C-alpha positions as CSV (number, residue, x, y, z in Angstrom):
1,M,104.3,96.1,76.8
2,F,102.4,93.9,79.0
3,A,103.4,94.0,82.6
4,I,102.5,92.1,85.8
5,V,102.3,94.2,89.1
6,D,101.3,92.9,92.3
7,M,98.7,95.4,93.3
8,V,99.5,95.4,97.1
9,S,103.2,95.6,97.2
10,R,103.7,97.5,94.0
11,Y,106.6,94.8,92.8
12,W,107.0,94.6,89.2
13,I,107.3,91.1,88.6
14,T,107.7,90.9,84.9
15,S,107.0,92.4,81.5
16,L,106.6,91.3,78.0
17,V,107.5,93.4,74.9
18,S,105.4,92.5,71.7
19,T,104.1,93.9,68.5
20,E,101.0,92.1,69.0
21,E,98.4,92.2,72.0
22,T,96.5,88.6,71.9
23,S,96.0,85.8,74.2
24,T,99.4,84.2,73.5
25,Q,101.1,87.2,75.0
26,V,98.8,87.1,78.1
27,R,99.7,83.1,78.6
28,V,103.5,83.9,78.4
29,I,103.8,86.6,80.7
30,F,101.5,84.7,83.2
31,D,103.7,81.8,82.7
32,Q,106.8,83.8,83.5
33,A,105.1,85.5,86.4
34,L,103.8,82.1,88.0
35,L,107.4,80.5,87.8
36,A,109.3,83.8,88.9
37,Q,106.9,84.0,92.1
38,D,107.0,80.1,92.6
39,L,103.2,79.9,92.2
40,D,103.4,77.0,89.7
41,E,103.8,74.8,93.0
42,L,100.5,75.7,94.0
43,L,99.0,74.0,90.7
44,T,98.1,70.7,92.3
45,D,95.8,68.3,91.0
46,D,93.8,68.4,94.3
47,R,93.5,72.5,94.0
48,L,92.6,71.9,90.1
49,D,89.9,69.6,91.0
50,L,88.1,71.7,92.8
51,D,85.0,73.6,91.3
52,I,85.7,76.7,89.2
53,D,83.7,78.7,91.8
54,D,85.3,77.1,95.0
55,P,87.1,80.3,96.9
56,D,90.2,78.0,97.6
57,R,90.6,77.3,94.0
58,P,92.3,80.4,92.6
59,I,96.1,81.0,93.4
60,L,95.9,84.7,91.9
61,L,93.7,87.1,91.0
62,A,94.4,88.8,87.6
63,V,92.8,92.3,87.9
64,S,93.1,94.1,84.3
65,D,91.3,96.5,82.1
66,N,88.8,95.0,79.4
67,G,91.4,94.9,76.6
68,P,90.6,92.3,74.0
69,A,93.8,90.1,75.0
70,M,92.5,89.9,78.5
71,T,89.0,89.4,77.6
72,S,89.3,86.8,74.9
73,P,88.0,83.2,75.3
74,H,91.1,81.7,74.9
75,T,92.5,84.0,77.9
76,R,89.2,82.8,80.0
77,A,90.4,79.1,79.3
78,Y,93.9,79.5,80.0
79,M,93.1,81.4,83.2
80,A,90.6,78.6,84.2
81,M,93.3,75.9,83.6
82,M,95.9,77.9,85.8
83,A,93.5,78.8,88.7
84,I,93.8,82.3,88.3
85,A,90.6,84.3,88.7
86,Q,90.0,87.2,86.6
87,H,88.3,90.5,87.5
88,H,88.1,93.5,84.8
89,G,87.8,97.1,85.5
90,R,84.7,98.8,83.8
91,P,85.0,100.3,80.7
92,R,86.5,103.6,80.4
93,T,87.1,103.7,84.1
94,P,90.9,103.8,84.7
95,T,90.7,104.1,88.5
96,D,89.4,100.7,88.6
97,Q,93.1,99.5,88.1
98,A,94.5,102.6,89.5
99,W,98.0,101.2,90.5
100,I,98.5,99.8,87.0
101,E,97.6,103.1,85.4
102,S,100.1,104.7,88.2
103,F,102.9,102.3,87.3
104,F,103.0,103.1,83.6
105,G,102.6,106.7,84.4
106,H,105.6,106.5,86.8
107,I,107.5,104.6,84.2
108,K,106.9,107.0,81.3
109,H,107.5,110.0,83.5
110,E,110.7,109.0,85.3
111,W,112.4,107.4,82.3
112,P,110.9,109.3,79.2
113,H,113.8,107.9,77.1
114,L,111.7,104.6,76.7
115,D,109.3,106.5,74.4
116,E,112.3,107.2,72.0
117,I,113.3,103.3,71.5
118,T,112.2,101.6,68.6
119,D,114.1,98.6,68.7
120,P,112.1,95.9,70.7
121,A,115.1,94.1,71.9
122,L,116.7,97.1,73.2
123,L,113.5,98.4,74.9
124,D,113.2,94.5,76.5
125,T,116.8,95.2,78.0
126,E,116.1,98.5,79.1
127,L,113.1,97.6,80.7
128,A,114.6,94.8,82.5
129,R,117.5,97.4,83.8
130,I,114.5,99.8,85.0
131,R,112.9,97.3,86.7
132,I,115.7,96.7,89.3
133,D,115.8,100.2,89.6
134,Y,111.8,100.2,90.3
135,N,111.7,97.4,92.4
136,E,114.7,97.7,94.7
137,V,115.9,101.5,94.7
138,R,112.9,103.6,94.0
139,L,110.7,104.3,97.3
140,H,107.0,104.0,96.5
141,E,104.7,106.6,98.3
142,A,101.5,104.5,98.1
143,I,103.4,101.8,100.3
144,G,104.8,104.1,103.0
145,Y,108.2,104.9,101.1
146,V,109.9,101.6,101.2
147,T,110.9,99.9,97.9
148,P,108.3,97.4,96.1
149,D,110.7,94.8,96.7
150,D,110.9,95.4,100.6
151,E,107.0,95.4,100.5
152,H,106.8,92.2,98.5
153,H,109.2,90.2,100.5
154,Q,107.5,91.4,103.8
155,R,110.5,93.8,104.8
156,G,108.2,96.9,104.5
157,E,106.5,97.0,107.9
158,P,109.7,96.2,110.0
159,I,111.3,99.2,108.0
160,R,108.4,101.6,108.5
161,E,108.4,100.6,112.2
162,A,112.1,101.4,112.6
163,R,111.4,104.9,111.2
164,R,108.6,105.8,113.6
165,Q,110.8,104.4,116.4
166,G,113.8,106.7,115.2
167,L,111.5,109.5,115.0
168,Q,110.2,109.1,118.4
169,R,113.7,108.7,119.8
170,A,114.7,111.9,118.0
171,R,111.7,113.8,119.4
172,T,112.5,112.6,122.7
173,R,116.3,113.5,122.4
174,R,115.1,117.0,121.1
175,L,112.7,117.9,123.9
176,D,115.3,116.6,126.7
177,H,118.0,118.7,125.0
178,N,115.5,121.8,124.8
179,R,114.5,121.4,128.3
180,R,118.3,121.2,130.1
181,T,119.2,124.1,127.7
182,T,116.2,126.5,127.3
183,T,116.7,130.0,129.4
184,N,113.2,129.9,130.8
185,N,114.3,126.7,132.7
186,P,114.5,127.9,136.5
187,E,117.2,125.1,137.1
188,N,119.5,127.0,134.5
189,T,119.1,130.1,136.3
190,A,121.5,130.8,139.0
C-alpha cells in the first residue's frame, strides 16, 4: 500500500493498493493527491518556468524513505515536472520519516483485520472506509487530540483553544464553589 499523509496535520490524503512498487504507482498516487487537494491549480506556466532550485517553484515537499519507487530516475523526472521537491530519509533510519512509520503502525495495530485481507479490491474498499474513520473520528495525540481532518482544515487550534478556555472556566467554578462551601471559610461559620 502506498499512502500520502500530510506530515503536519497527519491527514491521510490518499492511498493506493498495488502488487507492484514502481514509479508508475508513485505517479498515480501523487496525481490523485494533487487533484484531491486542489494543488494542481498551482501548476501554472509561471511556476513551472522557474528554475528547479528556485524556492518559489515547489508546490509540495514529498518526504519519503529511500525505496526504489521513490528514488528512481522516472520518479525524479515526474516530481520535477510537477514542481514537487523531494527529501529522502537516511537509509536504515526510520525516525527520518517517523510520522509515516507511526501512521502505518497505528493502521496495523488499530485495524489488525487488514493483515488478513488478500483480495486487493476488498483491501482498497476497507482502506477507504478506515481512512474516513482515521481522518474524521480518531483523535490524534501528535496534533493535540483533534482529528486530522480538523487540523488539516484549520479547525484544530480553535478546538484546542476552546478546550483550554473550558478547563479554565471549570477550574474557576470549582475554586469558587470550594471557597463558598468549605468549612474553613470564616464567612461560613456562624
